[in-house]
C-alpha positions, -999 to 999 in steps of 0.1 A, spaced: -2 1 -1 25 25 11 49 13 -20 17 20 -45 13 55 -28 48 63 -32 47 53 -68 16 75 -74 32 105 -56 66 97 -79 44 98 -110 23 129 -101 55 148 -92 73 138 -124 42 149 -146 41 182 -129 79 185 -133 73 180 -173 41 202 -176 63 230 -158 91 225 -183 66 226 -211 50 253 -199 84 273 -194 95 265 -230 61 278 -242 67 311 -222 103 315 -239 91 309 -275 61 332 -269 86 362 -257 108 352 -285 77 358 -311 68 390 -291 102 402 -299 104 394 -331 68 410 -335 83 442 -319 113 444 -344 90 440 -372 69 468 -361 100 490 -355 112 483 -389 80 488 -407 75 521 -389 111 533 -401 104 523 -436 71 543 -435 90 571 -421 116 568 -448 91 564 -476 71 596 -465 101 618 -463 99 646 -490 130 653 -517 132 688 -514 158 692 -542 163 671 -574 204 671 -562 190 652 -534 178 621 -556 217 618 -570 228 614 -535 211 581 -531 219 566 -567 249 546 -571 
C-alpha cells in the first residue's frame, strides 16, 4: 500500500515537472515571438518614415543613386 502510494506521488511529481518544463518552454517561445513582432513593427515604422520623407531638391536624388 505504501509503495503504491509512493509510486503514485512520484508519477504525479514527474508529470508536474514535465508540465512545468513544457510551460516554461512555451513562455520562452512566446517571448521570442513577441520580440520578433516588436522588431518587425519598428522596422515597418522606419520604412514608412523613410518613404514619407520628401525630397526637397532634385540634387538630393543623385545622392542616393549608385
